[in-house]
N, C-alpha and C positions, 0 to 999 in steps of 0.2 A: 684566652681571655685576659691573661696577665697584663698585656700591654694596656688594657683599659684602665688599669689602676696606676699607671705611670703618670707623673706630673707632665704637663705640656704647656709651652708658652703660647699665649693667645694675646696678641696686641701688647698692652702694657703689663699684663698679668701672667703669673704662673698658676695654672689651674691644678688642683690636687689630683685630678684624674681626667679621663677622656669621656666621661659620661655627661650628658646634657639633659636637663629637664625641658621637654618640649613645651611651647606655649599652649595653654588650655584655658578657654573662656570659662569663668566660674560664676559670673553674674551675681556678685555679692557687694558691689560698690554702692555708695550712696547715690541718690538720684542726680546730684550735681556732678557726679563723676569722681568724687573723692574716694579713694580706696577705703573699704570697710575696716573697722578696727581689728577683726581677727586675721586680716591678710598678713600682717607682720608675723604672727605665729605660724601660719600656714607655710609661708615661704621659708622661714628660718628652720622649721622642722626638716626641710629637704635640702639644707645647705651643704650636705656632704657630697652631692654631685659636683662635678667640676664647674659647671655653669648652669645657672637657672636662667631660662628665658621666660619672662612673665607672660601673663595673659595679654591678649590684644588690648591696646590702650589707645584711645582715639586722640589724634593730634589737634582736633578742633571739634566744635559742636556739630558741624556737618559730617564729621567722620564717624559719629556714633551710629551703630546699627541696632544693637541688641539692648534689652532692658538691663539696667544696673551694671554696665561695664565702666571701667575707670577711664579717666582722662589724664592728660599730662600737659595742660596749657594754662592753668590758673595757679595762683599762689596756694590755694587750698589743696589742689592736686599735688603740688610739689611737697607740701608739708606732710600729706598722707603717704606719699611714696618715700619720703625721708625716713619715716618710721620703719618701713619695710626694708630699705637698703641697709639701714643701721643694724637691724636685727639679723639680716643675712651675713653682713660683714663680721658681726660679733661672733658668729659661728664659723668663721673662716671661709665663707662662700663668696661667690662672685655672681653678679646679676646684670643682665642686659634687659632693658625694657623694650618690649615689642611695640612698635608704632603701627597701628592698624586703622586704616580708613576703610570703613565698610562699603562706601560707595552706594550702589543701588540695593545692597542687602540691608535695608533699613525700613523702619516704620515710624511715622511722625509721633505716635504715642510713646515711643521709647526715648525721645530726645528732648532736651530742655527747651528748644525753640519750636518744637512741634511742626517742623517742616518736612516735606518728603525728601528722600535721599537724592543725592546728586551722582552723576555717572558720566561716562564718555558720551552716551547717547540716550535718548528717551525710550529705552527698551526695558520693559519689566522682566524680572528673572523667572516669572511663572512659578513662584514659590510662596509659602506662607511664612509668617513671622510671629513668634510668641510675644504677646504684650500683656500688660496688667489685666486686660479684659479678655484674655484668651487668644487663640490663634486667629490671625487676620491675613488676608491676602496682601502681599507687598504691592504698593501702588507703583505706577509708572514713575520713574525718577525724572528729575530735571537734568537736561544735558548741560554740562559745564561749558561756558564760553571759553574761548582761548585764553583770555586774560585771567579767568578764574582757575584754569588749570595751572597757570604760572603762580597764582596766589596759593594754590594747594601745595606746590613745592615749598613755598615760604612757610606755610603752616607746619609742614614736616620739619623744616629747619628749626623753627621756633620750638616745637615740641622736643626735639633732640636736645637743644640747649637747656630746656627746663628739666629734662630727665637727668642730665649731668648735674644740674643744680640740686636735684633731689638725691644725689649720691650714687646714681647708677654707674656701673663700670662701662656701659656703652648702650647702644640701641640696635635693635634688629628691625629692619624695614619689612613689613608684611607684604610681600609681593606674590602671595599664594592664595589658595583656597577660595577663589572666586570673589575676592574683595577688590577694591578699587583698582589697584595697580594691575592685577591680572585681568580685570574687566577691559582695560585698555589693550591688553595683548590679544583678546579674542574677537574675531569678526562678528560673532553672535551677539556681542555686547557693544561693539565699537563700530559705528557706521560713519565716523567723522571724515571730513574732507580737508581738514586743516593739517598742521604739522604733527598732530598726534593721532592721525588715522591713515588707513590705506596700506602703505608698505610696512614690512616688518621693522624697518628702521624707525618709522614714525610711531608704530604701536609700542615699540620698546622705549621710546623717548622719555616718557614720564618716569619710568623706573630709574633710568640712568640719571636724569636731572635731579631726582630726589636724592639718590645716593651721593651724587657729586655735591649737592648743596649741604647735606648733613656732614659729609667728610670735611668740607671746607669750614663748617661751623665748629665741630667738636673733635676733628681728627679722624683720618681714615681708620686708624687702629682701634677706634671706638665705634666704628660703623659696620654693620653687617646686613645681610638681606636673606630673606627666606623665599624660595621658589618651589612651585609644585607643577612641573611640566606634565601636561596631559590631563590635568584635573577636569572633570566634567560636571562638577557640582553646579546646581542652580542655574542651568542654562548656559554654562560656559562651554564653548567649543572653539578651540584654537585653530582648528582646520588643518589642512595638509601642510601649511607653512609653519605650523607650531614648532616642530623640532628645529627648523632653520632660524626661527625667531630666537629660541633659547641659545643656540650656538652664537648668534650675533650678540645677544644680550650679555652672555657670560664673558665673552671675549672683551666687550667694552667695559664691563664692571671690573674685570681682572686688572685692567690698567689703572684703576683707582686705588689699588692696594688696600682693600677693605680687610677687616679683621677676619671675617669668614663668610662663606656662602652656606646656607642651610637648605638642603634639597630634600623635599618630600618625594620619595620615589613611587611612581605609579606604574612601573613595569617595563618601561622602554630602556632595556639594558644598553643598547647601542648609544642612545642619547646620553645616558648616565656616564658611559665610558668616555664619550667625547667631552662632557662637562669636566670630568676629572682631568683630562689632558689640557683643556683650555684654561682651567682655573688653577693658577699657580699657588694660591694661598691656602689657608686652612679650609677644609671641607667637612661640614657636619652633615651626616646622612640619617634620615628618618625613614624607616620602612614600616608603615602602619600595619599593625597586627603581627609583627615579627614574634615568633615563639621564643621563649626564654633560652632554649637550647642553641639558638643562633646568635645570641648576644655576643658581641666581640669579634665576629667573623669579618666584618668590613674593615675594622681597624687592623686586624691581624693581616689581612690581604693587602693593605695599603690603599684600598679604594677610598676609605674615609680616614680623616684624622681624629674625628670624634663621632660618637653615635648618640642620637637623641631618642628619648623614650617618654611617652606621655602617661597613659593610664597606669602603668606599673609604678611610676614615680608618684602619681596622684594617690594611689592606694597604699604606698609603702614609703613613709617618711625616711626610713633607713634602708632605702633601695640598695645602696652600695654595700652595706654590711650584709644584706641578705644574699647578694650576688657572691660576695667573697666567701661566705660560709656555706652556700648551697641551701640556705634555709628556705622554707616555703614562703610564697608571697601572699599577702592579703588580696582578696578579690575586690575590684572596684565596684562601688555601688552606683550604677548608672542613674538611678532615680534622683540622686542628690548632686549630679554634675552641675546643674545650672540653678543657682539661687538656693535659698534656704538658710539653715542654721549651721552650727558647728558639725552637725551630723554629716558624715561623708566629706568633711572639709578638714577639720583639725583633730578629729577623734579616731583616725586610723591607728591601731595599736602598733607600737614598735616591738621588736624582738624582746627587748628588755622587759617590757610590760607583760608580754605573753609568757615569758619564762618565769616572771615573778608571781604570776597568777596561780 
């Protein structure tokens, strides 16, 4: 585990350790997408990890899916995120804003413009969505025209520039977890016949174009991407060609010289090994549900350069100190994950508070 606590160079920055706070939706933004006031405290509390990746942040009004998620495309959004990045930097931390376009995982009641979600094709995910009036079925999305797909690339570019204006150290493109970019990967969500559908090269095209556009706008060293090969959430099925698509995608992305690739591992060890070989840059690995006893093993083996953790960092603002000392971890309160007050957000006790009690 000791290598976890060694400083590591990532793009323009030297991180204080090899631990990453994984992106986690908290649904506490204002309705216009401006981050809520307590968000600066929440992220600053966790600044001892080497890198914070923020909650998914929509690059446009069409990119919003869930209730009360933040955006990064207006002046108000930039001002809200500046409070957060300043607070994290004041504690010696580093922060990448995750750019997340929800695609078909959206409901009109959750968005400022009240329109249905957009997607590769007009295929509903067959899932429900929480709204202010309770759970509702997600409606059939509107299929993006080819010109609109290209405009979506520009929306990502614009959002990346705005994130840098807000003081972020970089951005992570959300290409995972059944959201828009992964929807393009999956034949179950993508029945297109243009340059963005059909072959694996076409289905991977949007992810590559978004990464290239952002790298051209803010620099490859400030651009990263998250992938979750094999995810089957909300009707996503990448089919038998899925592993081949990721091998093609990772090889193409590697040529861009991005800051890192962040892989959510879903069990295909052969594919993960191939990704490690194909990806010459920094690799962040997230294994959902990993027990504490296994923390550090992927860095120790050289499979990953950094390891990402979600719920344990959410519940333990001093996650790094607890790892170093072997102290027990707080348990995460699932009931407060999405929306609410400071409870389950900024009130998790630190070791210092527990010891002083």
